[in-house]
C-alpha positions in Angstrom: 126.5 90.3 100.2 127.4 90.0 103.9 127.6 86.4 105.3 125.4 87.5 108.2 122.7 88.6 105.7 122.9 85.2 103.8 122.7 83.3 107.0 119.7 85.2 108.3 117.8 84.9 105.0 118.4 81.1 104.9 117.5 80.5 108.5 114.3 82.6 108.5 113.1 81.3 105.1 113.7 77.6 105.9 112.0 77.9 109.3 109.0 79.6 107.7 108.8 77.0 104.9 108.9 74.1 107.3 106.1 75.5 109.2 103.8 77.1 106.6 104.5 75.4 103.2 101.5 74.2 101.2 100.9 70.4 101.1 101.4 69.8 97.3 101.5 66.3 95.8 104.9 66.7 94.1 106.5 67.5 97.5 105.7 64.0 98.8 107.7 62.2 96.2 111.2 63.6 95.5 112.7 61.0 93.1 114.3 62.7 90.1 111.7 61.5 87.6 108.8 62.8 89.6 110.5 66.1 90.2 111.2 66.5 86.5 107.6 65.9 85.6 106.3 68.3 88.2 108.7 71.1 87.3 107.9 70.7 83.6 104.2 70.9 84.3 104.6 73.9 86.5 106.3 76.0 83.8 104.0 79.0 83.1 101.1 77.1 84.7 99.4 77.7 88.0 99.6 75.1 90.8 95.9 74.6 91.0 95.8 73.7 87.3 98.7 71.2 87.6 97.5 69.3 90.6 94.8 67.1 88.9 97.2 66.3 86.0 100.3 65.4 88.0 99.0 62.2 89.7 97.3 61.0 86.6 100.4 61.5 84.5 102.6 59.6 86.9 100.0 56.8 87.1 100.0 56.5 83.3 103.8 56.8 83.0 105.3 55.7 86.4 108.9 55.5 85.1 111.0 57.2 82.5 111.1 53.9 80.6 107.3 53.8 80.4 107.2 57.4 79.1 109.9 56.7 76.6 107.9 53.7 75.2 104.6 55.6 75.0 103.5 56.9 71.6 103.4 60.7 71.5 99.6 60.7 70.9 99.1 58.9 74.2 101.4 61.4 76.0 99.5 64.3 74.5 96.2 62.7 75.5 97.3 62.6 79.2 98.5 66.2 78.8 95.3 67.4 77.0 94.0 70.6 78.6 97.2 71.5 80.4 98.4 73.8 77.6 101.8 74.6 76.2 101.9 71.2 74.5 105.5 71.5 73.4 106.3 70.6 77.0 104.7 67.2 76.5 106.5 66.6 73.2 109.8 67.5 74.9 109.1 65.2 77.8 108.6 62.4 75.3 111.8 63.2 73.4 113.9 63.6 76.6 112.6 60.4 78.1 113.9 58.5 75.0 117.2 60.2 75.2 117.5 59.4 79.0 116.8 55.7 78.3 119.1 55.6 75.3 122.1 57.7 76.5 121.8 57.6 80.3 120.5 54.0 81.0 117.1 55.3 82.2 118.6 57.5 84.9 117.9 61.2 85.2 121.3 62.9 84.9 122.7 64.5 88.1 125.0 66.7 86.0 124.0 70.2 85.0 125.4 70.1 81.5 123.8 66.8 80.7 120.5 67.9 82.1 120.5 71.1 80.1 121.3 69.1 76.9 117.9 67.3 77.2 114.9 68.7 75.2 112.8 71.1 77.2 115.1 71.5 80.2 116.3 75.0 80.7 118.3 76.7 83.4 115.4 76.8 85.9 114.3 73.2 85.5 117.9 71.9 85.7 118.5 73.8 88.9 115.2 72.6 90.4 115.8 69.0 89.6 119.4 69.1 90.8 118.6 70.9 94.1 115.4 69.2 95.0 116.0 65.6 93.8 119.8 65.4 94.2 120.4 68.0 97.0 122.9 69.8 94.8 123.7 73.5 95.4 122.1 75.1 92.4 119.7 78.0 92.2 116.2 77.5 90.8 114.9 81.0 89.9 111.4 81.0 88.5 109.2 84.1 88.2 108.2 84.0 91.9 111.7 83.6 93.2 112.9 86.4 90.9 110.3 88.8 92.3 111.3 87.9 95.9 115.0 88.5 95.1 114.4 91.7 93.3 112.5 93.1 96.2 114.8 91.7 98.8 118.0 93.2 97.4 116.6 95.9 95.1 118.5 94.7 92.0 117.1 94.8 88.5 119.9 93.1 86.4 119.0 89.5 85.5 122.7 88.5 85.7 123.2 90.1 89.2 119.9 88.6 90.4 121.0 85.1 89.4 124.4 85.7 91.2 122.5 86.7 94.4 120.2 83.7 94.1 123.1 81.3 93.6 125.0 82.8 96.6 121.9 82.4 98.9 121.4 78.7 98.2 122.9 76.8 101.2 125.0 73.7 101.0 122.5 71.9 103.3 118.9 71.6 102.1 119.3 73.5 98.9 116.1 72.0 97.4 114.0 73.1 100.4 115.6 76.6 100.2 114.7 77.0 96.5 111.2 75.8 97.1 110.9 78.2 100.1 111.9 81.1 97.9 109.4 80.1 95.2 106.7 79.5 97.9 107.2 82.9 99.4 106.7 84.5 96.0 103.6 82.4 95.3 101.8 83.0 98.6 103.0 86.2 100.3 105.4 88.2 98.0 102.8 88.4 95.2 102.9 90.8 92.3 100.2 92.9 93.7 99.3 93.6 97.4 102.1 91.6 98.9 101.5 90.6 102.6 104.7 92.1 103.9 103.8 91.9 107.6 103.6 88.1 107.3 106.8 87.8 105.4 109.5 85.8 107.3 112.3 88.0 105.9 110.6 91.4 106.1 113.2 92.7 108.5 115.9 92.1 105.9 114.0 93.3 102.9 115.3 96.4 101.1 111.8 97.2 99.8 109.9 96.9 103.0 109.4 100.6 103.3 108.7 101.3 99.6 105.5 101.0 97.5 107.5 98.6 95.4 104.7 96.9 93.6 104.2 99.9 91.3 107.8 100.5 90.4 109.3 97.2 89.3 110.2 96.3 85.8 108.2 93.0 86.0 105.0 94.9 86.8 105.8 97.8 84.5 106.0 95.5 81.5 102.4 94.5 81.3 101.6 91.5 79.1 100.0 92.5 75.8 97.1 90.4 74.9 95.6 90.0 71.5 91.9 89.7 71.0 91.1 87.0 68.4 88.0 85.6 66.7 88.4 81.9 66.1 85.3 80.3 64.6 85.0 76.5 64.9 83.0 74.2 62.6 81.3 71.2 64.3 80.7 69.0 61.2 78.3 66.1 62.0 77.4 63.1 59.9 75.4 60.1 61.2 75.9 61.0 64.8 79.7 61.5 64.5 81.7 64.7 64.4 84.8 65.4 62.4 88.1 66.2 64.0 91.4 67.0 62.3 94.9 66.6 63.6 97.0 69.7 63.6 100.5 69.9 62.1 103.4 68.6 64.2 104.8 72.1 64.5 103.2 75.3 65.5 100.3 76.2 67.8 98.6 73.2 69.4 101.0 70.9 67.5 99.8 67.3 67.0 96.5 67.7 68.8 93.1 66.8 67.4 90.6 69.7 67.1 87.6 71.0 65.3 88.2 72.6 61.9 88.3 76.4 61.9 90.9 78.9 62.8 91.9 82.4 63.7 90.5 85.0 61.4 93.1 87.0 59.4 92.6 90.7 59.2 89.0 91.5 58.0 88.3 87.9 57.0 84.6 87.0 57.4 83.6 84.0 59.6 81.6 82.6 56.7 84.7 82.7 54.5 86.7 80.8 57.1 84.1 78.1 57.5 83.6 77.7 53.7 87.3 77.2 53.3 87.1 74.3 55.7 84.3 72.8 53.7 86.0 73.3 50.4 89.0 71.3 51.6 86.6 68.5 52.4 84.7 68.9 49.2 81.5 69.7 51.2 80.7 73.2 49.8 77.1 74.3 50.0 76.2 73.4 53.5 74.5 76.0 55.8 76.4 76.5 59.1 74.1 77.1 62.1 75.5 79.0 65.1 74.8 77.1 68.3 76.8 79.2 70.8 80.2 80.7 71.7 83.0 80.0 74.0 85.9 82.1 75.4 89.4 80.7 75.6 93.0 81.8 76.0 96.1 80.4 74.3 99.4 82.1 75.2 98.8 85.8 74.5 95.6 85.3 72.6 92.2 86.0 74.2 89.9 84.1 72.0 86.2 84.5 71.1 85.2 81.2 69.4 81.7 81.1 67.9 80.6 77.5 67.3 78.8 76.5 64.1 77.0 73.2 63.6 77.1 71.8 60.0 74.8 68.8 59.6 75.0 66.2 56.8 72.9 63.1 56.1 74.4 59.8 57.3 74.8 58.6 53.7 76.7 61.7 52.5 79.9 60.8 50.8 82.9 62.5 52.4 86.3 61.9 50.9 88.6 62.9 53.7 91.7 64.4 52.1 94.4 62.9 54.4 94.7 60.6 57.4 94.8 63.6 59.7 91.0 63.7 59.6 88.8 61.4 61.6 85.1 60.8 62.4 84.6 60.5 66.2 81.6 59.7 68.4 81.1 62.8 70.6 81.1 60.6 73.6 84.6 59.4 72.8 86.2 62.8 72.0 87.8 63.1 75.4 89.7 59.9 74.7 91.6 61.7 72.0 94.5 64.1 72.4 92.4 67.2 72.0 92.9 70.8 72.7 91.1 72.3 75.7 89.3 74.7 73.3 87.9 71.7 71.4 86.8 70.1 74.8 84.9 73.3 75.6 83.3 73.4 72.2 82.2 69.8 72.4 80.8 70.4 75.9 78.8 73.3 74.5 77.5 71.1 71.7 76.4 68.4 74.2 74.5 71.0 76.2 72.9 72.3 73.0 71.8 68.7 72.0 70.2 68.1 75.4 68.3 71.4 75.3 67.2 70.8 71.8 65.2 67.6 72.6 
């Protein structure tokens, strides 16, 4: 890569970023802890989704020490609805390690950062460059797409080498953010706005219909359609939630009983299995509506069934992971966003029924 090319890309991109960057809340506070929280939230999650969570999370846990002290359920409650809940669990684990092993300071060393739970190559590079002004690349999906088009290279290893070489010694964090910003706003997967691009005169793809021939666009995500019935079990005005296992999908969250249908399993069979575990067989589920949801690669159709019991019905909950909750207080629990949608549908059903 010619020095003149590197210099031109840096100059043009930084100038554009300074003038046209979006005003995002995590760009106003660049201490290492806040940068780490923001970059973790932004993993596989859109900016517009993260914005309302970022400020609330930092308000609840303003320091790494406060995050380390917090019970995991409280952390999950603040994260509820943001998805990919393993990130919250890793934040909690990493915070405890930072307090215990690094005296409460976010490490400014690549190897020590990478050793923390949940911190991969991208997050380490982002924290080091943005918070510590260290010359490390931070190549997310957006930056990777820009680089691939800019230099017409497919190899992941070579792309990272190009990304690392482009990062300047001065303002490395701003350069990395500029590269990601370009991919998020102009150099998009489809219909890139090449005429507005600050580096279009340097781009190897500017005269090609590059959006149709790239590997990232050729490998379309394969989504799986899923039916996931949920049972809203009510007794004496309260509904029953269960806490999921600490490993696996939606780990550690509270949700409504039910689950993804296996093969040709019938909805009634799935619901009856839930009731058998609770020794409540014989109840008649009543469908009150349906929600749509997505979890990772799953596109979920979730029919909601109301199962009513009298207030004096004896229910011997099998384990401590089951809990009766007033519907008005469900949002105070660490619940999945699918459960939040289902309870909102139930509330609407109740209002319309009276």
